[in-house]
C-alpha positions in Angstrom: 228.9 74.8 -55.0 226.7 72.4 -53.0 227.6 69.2 -54.1 224.2 67.5 -52.5 219.9 68.8 -52.5 220.9 69.0 -49.0 223.6 71.4 -49.1 221.7 73.2 -51.4 218.5 73.8 -49.4 220.5 75.2 -46.6 221.6 77.9 -48.6 219.7 80.9 -49.5 218.8 81.6 -53.2 217.9 77.5 -53.8 215.2 78.4 -56.1 217.7 79.8 -58.6 220.1 77.1 -58.7 219.6 74.0 -60.3 218.7 72.0 -58.1 214.8 72.3 -57.9 214.9 70.9 -62.0 217.2 68.1 -61.4 214.9 66.9 -58.6 212.4 67.3 -61.1 214.1 65.5 -63.7 215.2 62.9 -61.2 211.9 62.0 -60.1 210.4 61.6 -63.4 213.1 59.8 -64.9 213.0 57.4 -61.6 209.4 57.5 -62.0 209.2 56.4 -66.3 212.4 53.9 -65.5 210.3 52.7 -62.6 207.1 51.7 -64.8 208.7 50.1 -67.1 210.1 47.6 -64.9 207.0 47.1 -63.3 206.0 46.1 -67.1 209.0 44.0 -67.7 208.6 41.8 -64.3 205.0 41.3 -64.6 205.4 39.8 -68.1 208.9 38.0 -66.7 207.1 36.0 -64.1 204.1 35.2 -65.8 205.9 34.1 -69.0 208.2 31.7 -66.4 205.4 30.7 -64.2 203.8 30.3 -67.6 206.6 28.2 -69.3 207.8 26.3 -66.2 205.1 23.4 -67.0 207.4 22.9 -69.4 209.9 23.6 -67.6 211.1 25.9 -69.8 210.2 29.0 -67.4 212.0 27.9 -64.9 215.7 29.9 -66.1 213.3 33.0 -66.2 211.9 32.6 -62.3 215.3 31.8 -61.1 217.1 34.9 -63.3 214.4 37.1 -61.3 216.5 37.9 -58.4 219.6 38.8 -61.4 217.0 41.5 -62.9 218.2 43.9 -60.2 221.3 43.9 -61.2 221.2 46.4 -64.0 218.5 48.7 -62.8 220.4 49.0 -60.0 223.3 50.5 -62.2 220.9 53.0 -64.1 220.1 54.0 -60.7 223.5 55.3 -59.4 223.6 56.7 -62.8 220.8 58.9 -62.3 222.0 59.4 -58.8 224.6 61.9 -60.9 221.3 64.2 -61.0 221.7 64.3 -57.0 225.3 64.5 -56.2 228.0 62.1 -56.5 227.0 58.4 -57.4 228.0 55.9 -54.4 230.8 53.2 -55.9 229.8 50.0 -57.5 228.9 47.7 -54.3 230.4 44.5 -56.3 233.1 42.4 -55.7 235.5 40.8 -59.0 234.8 37.0 -59.3 237.4 34.7 -58.0 237.7 32.7 -61.3 236.8 33.4 -65.0 233.5 32.0 -66.4 229.5 32.7 -66.2 229.8 29.8 -63.0 232.5 31.8 -61.0 230.2 35.1 -61.9 227.0 33.4 -60.9 228.1 32.4 -57.8 229.6 35.4 -56.7 227.0 37.5 -57.2 224.5 35.0 -56.0 226.8 34.9 -52.3 226.9 39.0 -52.4 224.4 40.6 -50.3 224.5 44.0 -52.7 222.6 41.3 -55.1 219.9 40.8 -53.2 219.5 44.8 -51.6 220.0 45.7 -55.7 216.7 43.4 -55.9 214.9 44.9 -53.6 215.6 48.4 -54.4 214.1 46.7 -58.1 210.9 45.4 -56.8 210.2 48.6 -54.5 211.2 51.0 -57.1 208.6 48.5 -59.8 205.9 47.8 -57.0 205.6 51.4 -54.2 207.8 54.3 -55.2 207.4 54.8 -59.0 204.1 56.3 -58.7 205.0 58.4 -55.9 207.5 59.6 -58.0 205.2 60.7 -60.8 202.4 62.2 -58.7 204.9 64.5 -56.5 205.7 65.5 -60.1 202.6 66.1 -61.4 201.7 67.7 -58.2 204.5 70.1 -58.8 203.2 71.2 -62.1 200.0 71.5 -60.5 200.9 75.4 -60.3 201.5 75.6 -64.5 197.6 75.0 -64.8 196.5 77.7 -62.4 199.3 80.0 -64.0 197.0 79.2 -67.5 193.9 79.8 -66.3 193.6 83.5 -67.7 194.5 82.2 -70.7 191.8 79.8 -70.6 189.4 82.7 -70.3 190.4 84.1 -73.1 190.0 81.0 -75.6 187.1 82.2 -77.7 186.4 78.2 -78.4 183.6 76.2 -76.6 185.2 72.8 -78.0 185.7 72.1 -73.8 183.4 72.4 -71.6 186.0 74.4 -69.0 186.7 77.0 -71.5 182.5 77.8 -71.3 184.5 80.0 -68.4 185.2 82.5 -71.2 181.6 83.5 -71.2 182.0 84.5 -67.4 181.3 88.4 -67.1 183.9 89.0 -64.2 187.4 87.6 -64.8 188.4 87.7 -60.7 188.6 84.4 -60.0 190.8 83.4 -62.5 193.5 86.2 -62.0 193.3 85.0 -58.1 194.4 81.5 -59.2 197.2 82.5 -61.9 198.3 84.5 -58.4 197.8 81.3 -56.3 199.8 79.0 -58.9 202.7 82.2 -59.3 203.2 81.5 -55.5 203.0 78.1 -55.5 205.3 77.4 -58.3 208.1 78.0 -56.1 207.7 76.8 -53.0 206.8 74.0 -54.7 211.0 73.7 -55.1 211.3 72.9 -51.6 209.2 69.7 -50.7 209.9 68.6 -54.6 213.7 68.4 -53.7 212.9 67.1 -50.1 211.6 64.0 -51.6 214.0 63.6 -54.5 216.7 63.7 -51.9 215.2 61.1 -49.4 214.4 59.0 -52.7 218.2 59.0 -53.3 219.6 58.3 -50.1 217.4 55.1 -50.2 218.8 54.4 -53.5 221.9 54.9 -52.4 221.6 52.9 -48.9 220.3 49.7 -51.5 222.5 50.5 -54.1 225.8 51.7 -52.7 228.9 50.0 -51.7 228.1 49.4 -48.0 230.3 46.4 -47.4 233.5 48.7 -48.5 232.4 51.8 -46.2 231.8 49.3 -43.4 235.7 47.6 -44.4 237.4 51.7 -44.9 235.8 52.1 -41.5 237.4 49.3 -39.3 240.8 50.0 -41.3 240.9 53.6 -40.2 240.0 52.2 -36.8 242.9 49.9 -37.3 245.1 52.7 -38.4 243.9 54.7 -35.2 245.1 51.9 -33.0 248.3 50.9 -34.6 248.9 54.9 -34.9 249.0 55.2 -31.0 250.8 52.2 -30.2 254.1 53.1 -32.3 253.6 56.8 -30.6 253.9 54.7 -27.7 256.3 53.2 -28.1 258.8 56.3 -29.5 257.8 57.9 -26.5 258.9 55.2 -24.3 262.5 54.4 -26.7 263.2 57.6 -26.4 262.4 57.8 -22.2 264.2 54.8 -21.4 266.7 55.3 -23.7 267.8 58.7 -25.4 266.8 60.6 -22.2 268.7 58.5 -19.6 271.9 58.7 -21.7 271.7 62.7 -21.7 270.9 62.2 -18.0 274.3 59.8 -18.0 276.0 62.4 -19.7 275.1 65.1 -18.2 276.2 64.0 -14.7 279.7 63.2 -16.1 280.0 66.2 -17.5 279.3 68.0 -13.9 281.9 65.4 -12.1 284.1 65.9 -14.8 283.9 69.8 -13.8 284.7 69.0 -10.1 287.7 67.1 -10.9 288.9 70.1 -14.1 291.5 72.6 -12.7 288.9 76.0 -11.3 291.0 78.3 -13.3 291.9 76.8 -16.8 290.3 76.7 -19.6 289.6 73.0 -19.7 286.4 73.7 -16.8 284.8 76.7 -19.2 284.5 74.1 -21.6 282.8 71.2 -19.4 280.5 74.3 -18.1 279.9 74.8 -21.7 279.3 71.2 -22.8 277.5 70.7 -19.3 274.5 73.6 -20.4 274.5 72.3 -23.8 274.0 68.9 -22.5 271.5 69.9 -19.9 269.4 72.2 -23.1 269.1 69.2 -25.3 267.6 67.4 -22.4 265.1 69.4 -22.1 264.6 69.7 -25.3 264.0 65.8 -25.7 262.1 66.0 -23.1 259.2 68.4 -24.1 259.4 66.5 -27.2 259.0 63.7 -24.9 256.2 65.1 -23.8 254.6 66.1 -27.1 254.6 63.1 -28.9 252.9 61.2 -25.7 252.9 62.7 -22.2 253.7 60.0 -19.7 251.1 62.0 -17.5 248.3 61.1 -20.0 249.2 57.0 -20.2 249.4 56.8 -16.7 246.7 58.4 -14.4 244.1 59.3 -17.7 243.0 62.7 -19.3 241.5 65.1 -16.4 245.3 65.1 -15.0 246.8 65.3 -18.6 244.9 68.3 -19.0 245.9 69.6 -15.2 249.5 69.4 -16.8 248.6 71.4 -19.2 247.5 74.0 -17.6 250.9 74.1 -15.2 253.0 74.4 -18.8 250.4 76.6 -20.6 251.2 81.0 -20.3 248.2 81.9 -19.9 246.5 81.2 -16.5 243.8 78.3 -17.0 240.7 77.3 -14.8 240.3 73.7 -15.5 237.4 71.5 -14.7 237.5 67.8 -16.5 235.9 65.2 -14.2 235.2 62.2 -16.5 234.0 58.8 -15.3 236.7 56.6 -15.8 239.5 56.0 -18.4 238.9 56.0 -21.9 239.8 54.4 -25.2 243.8 55.5 -25.8 243.6 57.3 -29.2 240.0 58.9 -27.5 242.0 60.4 -24.7 245.2 61.4 -27.4 242.5 63.1 -29.8 241.0 64.7 -26.6 244.4 66.0 -25.0 245.5 67.3 -28.3 242.7 69.7 -28.7 243.6 71.3 -25.5 246.8 71.3 -26.4 245.9 72.9 -29.5 243.2 75.5 -28.4 245.5 76.8 -25.4 248.7 76.9 -27.9 246.3 79.2 -30.0 245.1 81.0 -27.4 248.7 81.6 -25.6 250.0 82.7 -29.2 247.4 84.2 -31.1 244.1 85.6 -29.4 245.8 88.0 -26.7 243.6 86.4 -24.0 244.2 87.0 -20.6 242.7 84.1 -19.4 241.5 80.4 -20.4 239.2 78.0 -19.1 238.7 73.9 -20.6 236.4 72.4 -19.5 235.6 68.8 -20.1 232.6 65.9 -19.3 231.1 62.6 -20.5 227.7 63.0 -21.7 225.3 60.4 -24.2 228.8 58.6 -25.0 230.3 61.7 -26.1 233.7 63.0 -24.8 232.8 66.7 -25.2 235.6 69.4 -24.3 235.2 73.6 -24.1 238.6 76.0 -24.2 237.4 79.2 -23.7 239.6 82.5 -23.7 238.5 85.7 -23.1 240.7 87.6 -26.5 240.1 89.2 -29.2 238.3 86.2 -31.5 238.1 86.1 -34.9 239.4 82.7 -34.7 239.6 81.5 -38.3 241.2 78.1 -40.0 241.7 79.1 -43.8 244.4 81.3 -41.5 246.8 78.3 -40.7 246.1 78.9 -36.7 246.4 75.0 -36.3 242.1 74.2 -36.2 242.1 72.5 -40.1 245.2 70.0 -38.2 242.6 69.8 -35.4 239.1 69.4 -37.0 241.1 66.7 -39.0 242.9 64.6 -35.9 239.3 64.8 -34.5 237.9 63.5 -37.9 239.5 60.8 -37.3 238.1 59.7 -34.1 234.6 59.7 -35.7 234.5 63.1 -33.3 233.0 66.9 -34.6 235.0 70.1 -33.9 232.6 73.3 -33.6 234.3 77.2 -32.8 232.8 80.1 -32.1 235.0 83.4 -32.3 233.1 86.1 -33.1 235.7 89.6 -33.9 236.3 91.0 -30.0 235.7 87.5 -28.9 235.7 85.8 -26.8 236.5 81.9 -28.4 234.7 79.1 -27.6 236.3 75.7 -29.2 234.1 72.1 -28.8 235.5 68.7 -29.4 232.7 66.4 -29.3 234.2 62.7 -29.2 232.6 59.1 -28.9 233.9 57.3 -26.3 232.8 54.0 -24.4 233.9 53.2 -20.9 236.8 50.8 -20.2 235.2 47.9 -19.0 238.1 47.1 -16.3 237.6 51.3 -14.9 234.1 52.1 -15.7 232.6 53.5 -12.4 229.4 52.1 -11.0 
């Protein structure tokens, strides 16, 4: 089921859904609410201006900015007709009492946005809403034209059309109404969706969304810093200890009797230490490859190609270093795509291409395999999409049955100032 009108418009069978009727209801209720608010604001303003001479209406005039608060709450409730309503943008007062509440509300940008939304609805939007609904209902009048012809009364001049001998024009109008009535659902829903988007922007929790975006960016940076710390600790700590242990076991093998059981046990321990060292190196490389931190994404992609069991052509050309989170997400995307190609696609060759276009890092990984990649089958694409989304990126996959498969990743990526190319 579509969660908003824009998704519903892109799907077949839109006119059979409830969205056209929900759009009509939204515009009708919004138009009537705006008309009532217009009358209320005019009466409020005139009364406040008339009584201000006696200093009685001054509170009414000063309270006008707060008039948008209840109307904003009403508008947010109406948005349920067009999808999920936005969160309340207002924060709790710092202290109890009316004075603290007024100070908090008047200092919030959300209060003034809601006031602007109320003024906009009261003096501009409500006529458009009602005109749109009236225009959508006009085909109903065309459909009723044959009924008017069948009327045998003469009280209204329009009904005198019944005296015309040929009813052909009336049926033509009815046919036009039958065509226009379903077609009116599309522009009406677009108008209702645009109005809902405007109201959502003015009355929604914009400040909270901005804070969530900033906190997500901080979490991404902290996560990347922690990954680098773990990689550094493993590389400089546990790996060096294993290297020292392997060397000590190798020297002990040289000193052991050549034909005794001690030499065989030392050889087995030496081989086990080498296997543990190899696994640790692979783990370190998977956490955060040193080549990515030292030389950047192009060389890291070349390193992945060398490690891949498939032959991989690499063409990644970037003008400079990118932010660490962007490079890490791009490397992870290429790594996951090559792993999927080697394990699931049956491909004989793969290709990695990367470039920077219009402030975006664009990475494409293709293979000549059997295709049919589906995120629901657990190929890692779902996790990859989540990983790319963390840095505001976008993942698209083209993998028809029979192949080929093309995975495309786009990530916003400013160049680092100290390495920006001329």
